[in-house]
N, C-alpha and C positions, 0 to 999 in steps of 0.2 A: 720352796720345794722346786718351783719352776726353774729357778737359776741352777739349783743343784741338778735337776733332771736334765736341763739343757747342757750343763757343763759336763755331766756324765756322758751324754751322747757324743759331745765333741771330743772329749779326752779318748774315749774308746775308739771313735771313728777317725782318729788322726792317721789315717792310712788303712790298710787292710789288715785285719787281725782275725784270729780264730782261738776259741777257747773250748776245749773238749769237755771239761767238767765245770758247768756253770754253777756259780755261787753268787749270793748277794748278801749285803749286810742289812739286817732288820734294826740294828742299833750299832753305835760305834763298838767295834771289837766283837760283834755277835754275828757270825756268819751262818748261812743256811744254804742248802743246795736248792736249785730250782726244780719244780716238778717237770715231768715229761712234757715236751712241747705238744704232744698228741693227746693230752688229757681233756681238752675242751672240744665240744661240738664245733664243727666247721663254721666260720663266720667271717664277715669282712666289715670294716668300719672305715670311714674317712672322718677325721676329727680335727677340731681346732683345739689346741692345748694352750691354756693360759697358766703360766707358772708364776708363783710368788715366792721369793726367798730373799731374806735379808733386806726387805724394803725395796726390791727391785721386781719388775714384772717382765716377763718374756712371753712371746707368742711362737707357736710352732704348728704347722699343719702336718698331720700324719695320716698315712694310709696303713691300716692294719689288716692282715689276712692270716687267719688260722685255718690250716688244712689238716688232713689226716697225717701228712708227713712232716709237719712243722709249722712255724710261725714266722711271718715276715713283717717287719716294720720299716716303713719308708718315712723319713722326715724331710719336710719342704719348708722354706722360708715363706713368710706370708706373701711374698712376691711370686712364689711358685718355683723358685730355684731349688733344685734338689740338694740336700745337705748330706744325707746318709742313707744307708740300707743295712739293716741287720736281719740276719736269718738265724733262727734256732731250730735245729733238727737233731736227728739221732747222732750226728757226728759232733755236735756242739754248737757254739755260737760263732757266726761268721759275720763280720761287719766290714763295711767299706765307707770311707769318707769321700764324699763327692764334691764338697765345696770347702774352700779355705776358711776356717773358723778358728778363733782363739782356743788354746787347749783348755783354758779354765771355764769355758762356757758350758760344758756338759759333764754330767756324772758318768761313771763306768756304764757301759751298755748292759752289763748283767743287772745292774740296779734299775735301769729303765725297764728292762724286761720283767724284772721282779714286780715292779709297780703295775705294769700292764697286766701281767698274769694274776696278781693279787686281786685286781678288779674283776677279771673275766673267768678264771679257772675255778672249777667247783671246789668247795671246802675239802672234800675227801681226796683230791688230788694234792692239796697243800699239807694236810695233817701230818703224814709221815716225814715231812721235810722240816717241820718246825723244830727249833732248838728245845732241849729238854725243859719242861716246865712252862713253855709258852702256850698261849691259847688263841685260836682263831674261831670267831663265832659270827654267825649271821643273826642279827637282831632286827627284825622288820626291814626298814629300808637302809640298814647300815651293816657293814662288815667291820669287825673290830679285832685288831691284833694287840694282845696284852702280854707283857713280860711276866716272869714268874711271880713277881710282887703284886701282880694285878694292875700295874700301871698301863694306861692306854699309850701304844707306841704308834700304830697306823690305824687310820679310820677312813673307810670308803663309804660315801653316801651314794645311794642309787635313786633313780627316778623311773617312771614308766615312759618308754619311748617306743612308739608303734607297736605296743603290746609286749615289749620285752623289758626286762629288768636291766637297766643300763647304768653304768657309773657316771656320776655327775661331778664327783670330786674325790680327791684322795689327799689326806693330810698326814704327813709324816712328822710326828711330834719330836723325835729324837734328832733328826737331821734338819728340822725347821723349814720345811717347804710344803707348799700346797699346789696341787694341780687341779685346775678346773677343766672338765672335758665337755666339749660341745660336739654333738654329732652332727655332721653335715648331711644334707639331703642325700638319700641313697642313689 
């Protein structure tokens, strides 16, 4: 997932781009629209993302800020060099690539935003956007996305961090990647 996630960011950020109607894939060939970027309470996080995909591991530092007018995600190399900036607001998704990276390194930006939003946005914000027959449920310290046959597609694990329910990992079974999220000191 990490390679997929990292590849997605690089591909989308291969220059400046804008997408007015954001969609992401929950499984190959199954698209859904993203919830409003204003659906979550305002927050900010600095995280170390460890991604595992197809036997490879990647690291990425991120700064995530959700405000009333939208969400901004900035990616940095572990050395601190800025890689990209993505903004999702009422006008759509806007992204810029700030460092030269191979195009195969990141998945599409809408997929990255989908993963981030799946972790943080409330269930009620997601439910109207799910494909027909799909289910999204919170069960204790997990959030589970299932297809119409009941098969687990995406799984988010949470932990308590400074009194908040924070995502610890996201596993995307259909695309074969796993993200480990580690919050950095506030």
